[in-house]
N, C-alpha and C positions, 0 to 999 in steps of 0.2 A: 213702167219699169218692170224688170222679171223680178220674180219674188225670190228672197234669199232660199227659201228651201230648196230651190233648183239647183245651188251650189254646194258643194262639198265642203263643211266646215273648215276642214284643215287646211284648205287652200286659201283662206283668207287671212291666214298668217303672212304678217309682213305688209299689210294693206293698212290705210289710215281711216278712222271712222271718227268723223269730226275731230275733236281733240285728242282722240286715242290711237295711238299705234299698237295695232294688234300683234304683239312681240311673239307669243306662241300661243297654240292650239293646246287646251290642257286634256280635252275630253268631253264625254259626256256626264253632266250631273243629273239630279233627280228633277232639276229644273228645267236644263236644256244644253246646248253647247258651252262650254266655259272656255275664255281665254286669259292669258296675263296680258294686261295692256299696260302701257305708261304715256305719261306726258312729258314735258319738259322736266319734271322735277320729280315726280311720283309715279310709283307702281300700284296697278290696281287690279282686281277681278272684275271681268265684263261676262255677263250670263245673258244669253238669248233664251227669251220665252217661245218654246216652240211647241207648246202644249194646246194653243188654240185650236177647236175643231170648226171655225167660221169657214165656209166654203164658198159664200157669196159675198161680191164687193161691199154690199150693204152690212153684212154680219161683220165684216173685218172691221168696216169704218164705226160699228157700234162697239165692238170690242177694245178696238184703240183708243177710242173715247174714253170709256170705262177705266181702261188701264192708265191713261194719264192722269185721272182723275185721282184714282186710289193710289197711284204712285207719288203723287205730290203729298198726300195725307202722311204717306209713311215717311217721305224724306224729310218731313217737317219734323219727326220725331228727332229729339236730342235728348238721350239719357246715358249715364256712364255704365249701364248695363245691358244696353242695346246696340248691336253692330248696327252702325247707321249705313242707311241707303245713300251713297254720296251723289249719285246722279242716276239718270234714267233717259230713255228716249225710244225711238222708231227708226229703224234701219232697213230700208227696201222691204216694208211691210211686215218686219218682225220687231216687237219689242224687245227692249235689253235694260239691264239693270248694271250698274257699277257699284262696287262696294270696297272697302279698303283691303288691302293686300297685307295680313299681318301675322306672325307667328302664334298659331292657336291649335290646340287639339281638342277633340270633342270629350264629351264626358263618358262617352262609351269607351274611348281609348283609355281615359284616365283609370277607369275601373278596370280595363282589359291588362293595364300594364302594373297598376299598384292595388288592386283589389277592391272589396267594398269599403265605402265611407263608415266612418264611426258616426254616431248620432251628433256629435258637437259639428264636425265638418258638414255634415248633410243637412243640419238645420243653419248652418251659415250660408250654404247654397242656397238653401229654401229662401232665406230672407232676400238674397240677391235677385232670385228669379221672380218671387211673388213682386217684388219692389218694381222690378222693369214690367211686369205684366199689368199690375195696377196702374203705372204710368201709361202704357198703351191703351188699355180699356178707357182712361178718362179722357183719351182723345180721339175715340170711337174707332180704335184699330185692334181687331182680333189678330192673336198670331194664327191660329187656325190648324197647325200641325205641329204642335211642340213636342219634341222627342229628345232623347239623349245625344240624337246626331244632329241637333239644331242649338245646341248650348256648348258654349266652348271654355275652356280655360284658359287664361291669359298666362303670359310668363310669370307675372307676379302673384299669381294664385286667384285672383278673382276672375268672375264669370263673365260671359259676355252673350247675350241670346241673339242668335242670328235669325234671319228670315222673318221678321215679324212682319205679318200682314201679306207675304207674299203669296200665301195660297189664294187669297182674294184675287191675286193678279191672274191667276191661272184659270180662273173659272170664267165660263162665258154667261150664257144665260142660264141659270140655275132653276131646273125644274125640280121643286120641293118635294114633288111625290114621286121621285126617283132616287133609289139608293145611290151611294157614291163610292168610288173607289177606296178600299180600305188602305189605311196607313198606320203607322205606330202613334200617331197625334190624333187619331179619331175618337171623338167620343160617339156614343149610342146615338143621339140625334142627328150627328153627321152621317152616319152610316145609314139611316133611314131617309136621307135628303133632305132633312129638316134645317131651318136656320140655327148656324151657330150662335152662341151667345159668350158673355165671359165664363159662365160654367162650363162651357166645352174644353176651355183653356184649363180650367182648374181640374178637370177629369185628366187631361193629358198630364198636368203638374204630377198628380196622384201617380200616374204611371212611371214619370220619370224618377221620383223618389222612392219609389218601391224598388226600380232598378239598381239604384245607387245603395241602397241598404242591404240587397240580396245577391245582386250581380245577375239576376235572372229578369227574364220579362213576366209581366202579370201572369199571362196566359201564354200557353205553348200550343202550337198546332203544325200541322203540314202544308198547308194552303191558308192564303189570306181569307177564304170563306170560313175555314173552320176557327180562325182567329176572331173574325168578325161576330160569329154566332155566340162564341163566348162572352164577347162584350156586350151585346144584346140580351 
């Protein structure tokens, strides 16, 4: 069967993928092409993972096996402060994730609209985030890319952490001697291509709290390389 990558994703709108009707193409997220999908009763977000660098059938088989194993672990997480992974699967050679579609705004948007947080509110948010991370770590799942863009505020004011463990789904065979692409949620050991640990998420959480209290990033730079150098 032809690889899905050979098809323009926006042309998939209006088609059926298993139980999901691809209602509308929403564009490209950091993870991959994103669709608004629905079943008979509910609306969801479906995201394809198009970061895999596998070029041979064997490499792709290994990646997809890894994806299904890790996705089952993530889908098993059930916590009030973690946005659940509702479903996952593989369609024409590309993995996809299904998550709830609910009204949410990121912490970055919250700060941009209402300003920095007072210490009490920041402490309340910190309690919720650490509770979610501790639960995930106890179940052998790291977030891997925690940032103010992956933490959302619900309508009732409580937080929910999204994309827990998703970074591990984007990884192929990791060469621990090679540095990885920098992102807001990368700890120094990740920048150096070393194994992440719960401490990596704690480092990223420090950057989150710094932003909530100051409204600025921990370091400033014109390029990802400049920022990575400061973190290292």
